[in-house]
N, C-alpha and C positions, 0 to 999 in steps of 0.2 A: 504494500500500500504506500502511495506517495505521501509526502508530508505537505501540508497546506498551511497557509498563513492568511491572516485577515488584515486587510488594509482599509483605512477610512480616508477617503480623498475629499478635500474641499473642492466642490464644483462651482460654487458661486457664493457671493456675499451681497447683502443689501444693508446699508448702514455701516456701522463700525463695530466689529466684534470686540468685546471688552477685554479679551485676552490676546487679541492680535491674529487669530486664525485668518488666513487669506486664501483666495483661489489658488489652487496648485499645491497647497500643503498636503502632505501624505503622512499618515500615522500608522505604524505597525502596532496593532493592538492584540490583546488576548483577554481572557476572562480574569486574569490576574494582573494585567498591566495596561494602563490607558495609553502608554506610549507617547505622552505629551499632549494628548487630547484633553481639553478642559473638563472639569468635573461634571458640569451641567450637560455637556454633549455626551460624555461617556455614560452618564446615568441614562440618558435617553436611548443610546444605541446599544447598551449592554444586552438586552434581551436578544437582539439580532446577532450580536457577537457570540453569545452562548449557543444559539441555534446553529450557527454556521460552524462553530468549534466542534460540536458534538454530532456532526454529519447530518444535521437537519436540512430540509429542503424548503426554500422559499417558494410558495405556490404562484410563480410567475413564469414568464417566458424563459428567463435565465435564473435557475435555482441558486446560483452563486453570486448574485449581484442584486442590490436594491438601493434605492435613493430614499433619503430621509432628511430631516433638518433639526437644528438645535431648538430648544424651547423658547429662545428670546425672539419673539415675533417682530419686535421693533428693529432689531439688528440681526436679521435672519442669515444664518449660514447653512447652506445645503451641503449634504454629504452623499457620496457614493460609497457603499460598503461592499467590498469584494473579497470573496474567498478564492484564492489562487494557489497554484503549485509554487512551492518555495523555489526561488531562483538561486542557482549555485554560482 
């Protein structure tokens, strides 16, 4: 079985992120490590990270990829969460 990793990619921002996340940022995360992602965003995406970590499937066209956003709707940061093969 191949090893997988979970990446959270910032795809857009509207307003000013209070911790400085910006479009193009990429965070390697796990259920034990937010990888530099702010606490509010990590709290929001944690259920998706857990699902992908334990081989769950997202019921969409691509079971390894989903888009979501942080909870600050006035300074909205959108993310793409991706499960992918570990690159060597």
